[in-house]
C-alpha positions in Angstrom: -4.1 8.4 22.9 -1.6 11.2 22.1 -2.3 13.2 19.0 -0.3 11.8 16.1 2.1 14.2 14.4 2.7 13.5 10.7 6.4 13.0 9.8 7.4 12.7 6.2 6.6 14.4 2.9 3.2 16.0 2.2 2.3 17.1 -1.3 -1.1 19.0 -1.6 -2.9 20.4 -4.6 -2.3 24.1 -5.2 -5.9 25.0 -5.1 -9.2 23.7 -3.6 -9.4 20.8 -1.3 -8.0 17.4 -2.4 -10.3 15.0 -4.2 -8.2 11.9 -3.5 -5.6 10.8 -1.0 -2.6 8.6 -1.8 -0.5 7.4 1.2 2.9 5.9 0.1 4.8 3.5 2.3 8.5 3.0 1.7 10.5 -0.2 2.1 12.6 -1.3 5.1 15.8 0.6 5.6 14.8 3.6 3.4 12.7 6.7 4.1 10.0 8.8 2.7 12.3 10.4 0.0 12.6 6.9 -1.5 8.9 7.1 -2.6 8.9 10.7 -3.7 9.6 9.8 -7.4 6.6 7.5 -7.5 4.4 10.2 -5.9 5.5 12.6 -8.6 4.5 10.2 -11.3 1.1 9.7 -9.8 0.7 13.4 -9.1 1.2 14.2 -12.8 -1.9 12.1 -13.5 -3.9 13.1 -10.3 -3.0 16.8 -9.8 -6.0 17.3 -7.5 -5.0 14.5 -5.1 -3.1 14.8 -1.8 0.1 12.7 -1.5 1.4 11.7 2.0 4.7 9.9 2.3 5.2 9.1 6.0 8.4 8.0 7.6 8.5 4.4 8.9 7.5 4.1 12.6 10.9 2.9 13.9 14.6 3.5 13.1 16.0 0.8 10.9 17.6 -2.1 12.8 20.6 -1.9 10.5 21.4 1.7 11.5 21.8 4.8 9.4 19.0 7.1 8.6 16.6 4.5 7.3 13.3 3.6 8.9 11.1 0.6 9.1 7.4 -0.2 9.9 8.3 -3.2 12.0 11.5 -4.9 13.1 12.8 -8.0 11.4 15.2 -8.7 14.3 14.1 -11.9 16.0 11.0 -12.1 13.8 9.5 -15.6 14.1 6.2 -17.3 13.0 5.1 -17.0 16.6 5.7 -13.3 17.3 5.0 -12.1 13.7 1.2 -11.7 14.1 1.5 -9.5 17.2 4.3 -7.4 15.7 2.3 -6.8 12.5 -0.9 -6.0 14.4 0.9 -3.3 16.4 2.4 -1.8 13.3 -1.0 -1.9 11.5 -2.7 -0.1 14.4 -0.2 2.8 14.2 -0.8 3.0 10.4 -4.6 2.9 11.0 -4.3 6.0 13.2 -2.3 7.8 10.5 -4.8 6.9 7.8 -7.8 7.9 9.8 -6.4 11.2 11.0 -5.2 12.1 7.5 -8.7 11.4 6.0 -10.3 13.5 8.7 -7.8 16.3 8.3 -8.1 16.5 4.5 -11.8 15.6 4.4 -11.3 12.6 2.2 -13.6 9.6 2.1 -12.1 6.1 2.6 -13.3 5.1 -0.9 -11.1 7.9 -2.3 -8.0 6.8 -0.4 -5.3 4.6 -1.9 -2.5 2.9 0.1 0.6 2.4 -2.0 3.5 0.3 -0.6 6.8 -1.1 -1.7 8.4 -4.2 -0.1 7.8 -3.9 3.6 5.5 -1.0 2.8 3.5 -3.3 0.5 3.3 -5.9 3.4 1.8 -3.1 5.5 -0.7 -2.1 2.8 -1.8 -5.7 2.2 -2.2 -6.5 5.9 -4.0 -3.2 6.5 -6.6 -4.1 3.8 -7.1 -7.5 5.5 -7.5 -6.0 8.9 -9.5 -2.8 8.0 -11.6 -3.6 5.0 -13.2 -0.4 3.6 -11.0 2.1 5.4 -9.2 2.5 2.1 -10.6 2.1 -1.4 -7.5 0.7 -3.1 -4.2 -1.0 -2.3 -1.3 -0.9 -4.7 1.3 -3.4 -3.5 4.7 -3.4 -5.3 7.0 -6.3 -4.5 5.1 -7.3 -1.4 3.4 -10.3 0.2 0.9 -11.2 2.9 2.5 -12.6 6.0 -0.3 -15.2 5.9 -2.7 -15.6 3.0 -6.1 -14.2 3.9 -9.0 -16.4 4.8 -11.5 -13.7 3.6 -11.1 -11.3 0.8 -11.8 -7.6 1.4 -15.3 -6.6 0.2 -14.8 -2.8 0.0 -11.1 -2.5 -1.0 -9.6 -3.3 -4.4 -6.1 -4.9 -4.4 -3.7 -4.2 -7.2 -0.5 -6.4 -7.1 2.7 -5.6 -9.0 6.0 -7.5 -9.0 9.2 -8.0 -10.8 9.6 -11.6 -12.1 13.3 -11.6 -11.2 12.9 -10.4 -7.6 15.4 -12.3 -5.5 14.5 -10.5 -2.2 10.8 -10.9 -2.2 10.1 -13.8 -4.6 7.3 -13.2 -7.1 5.7 -16.5 -6.0 4.2 -14.6 -3.1 2.3 -12.3 -5.4 1.0 -15.1 -7.5 -0.1 -16.9 -4.4 -1.9 -13.7 -3.2 -3.7 -13.3 -6.5 -4.8 -16.9 -6.6 -6.1 -16.8 -3.0 -8.0 -13.5 -3.5 -9.4 -14.8 -6.8 -10.6 -18.0 -5.1 -12.3 -15.9 -2.5 -13.9 -13.7 -5.2 -12.0 -10.7 -4.1 -11.4 -7.6 -6.2 -7.8 -8.1 -7.3 -5.6 -7.5 -10.3 -2.0 -8.6 -11.0 0.8 -7.2 -13.2 4.2 -8.9 -13.5 7.3 -7.4 -15.2 9.7 -9.7 -16.8 13.5 -9.0 -16.4 12.7 -6.8 -13.4 14.1 -7.4 -9.9 13.2 -5.9 -6.5 12.1 -2.4 -7.5 9.5 -0.3 -9.1 10.3 0.2 -12.8 8.6 2.3 -15.4 6.5 -0.6 -16.8 5.0 -1.3 -13.4 4.2 2.4 -12.7 2.4 2.5 -16.1 0.5 -0.6 -15.1 -0.5 1.0 -11.8 -1.7 4.2 -13.5 -3.7 2.1 -16.0 -5.3 0.1 -13.2 -6.3 3.3 -11.3 -7.8 4.9 -14.4 -9.6 1.9 -15.9 -10.4 -0.7 -13.3 -14.0 -0.5 -12.2 -14.2 -2.3 -8.8 -15.9 -5.7 -8.9 -18.3 -4.6 -6.2 -19.6 -1.8 -8.4 -20.6 -4.4 -11.0 -22.2 -6.6 -8.3 -24.2 -3.6 -6.9 -25.4 -2.6 -10.4 -26.8 -6.1 -11.0 -28.7 -6.3 -7.8 
């Protein structure tokens, strides 16, 4: 396999090696710059972390300078699993190489996604449990609700209640399914918010990162 070359925005701490790694995945038709403001907000709280904002794997079907992680053109129930699996494999290579290069443990890695990027983050956690410690999914969904909850990855779900592009019902369904499967999951819904990442949801995300002790830690402590 050819060596992967990172394309996108890379923000590293000014001194010493990074203690955490955040990888931010943009939505369809945009690019890495679209997630830069969110990275800056997280960076203010985690100045010793590394932040990588990769460009989507493919040029956007709709043209322009936007990118996408997988094509929506001709997407069907039949070809969706194979298309997602191919996209996730490319992302896995990026995550693994970034962790190795920066000497960051999987448990100290967070995958943050918006819209199509959130789909990628959720599907990644389902396919590669434990390769990342946390998922922060904004306005996303599973392509198919999981049959098994991740055991080593905590999933944080965020959504605007008035989202008319990616309906909030997908996030409610994901939360209910992961809860039923005894997964490590949280949910935050913003009223009067559409398809986007507003200040309230960012504050919720930071609060979850700072205060949420993974369920598995409690389980291990009680054994």
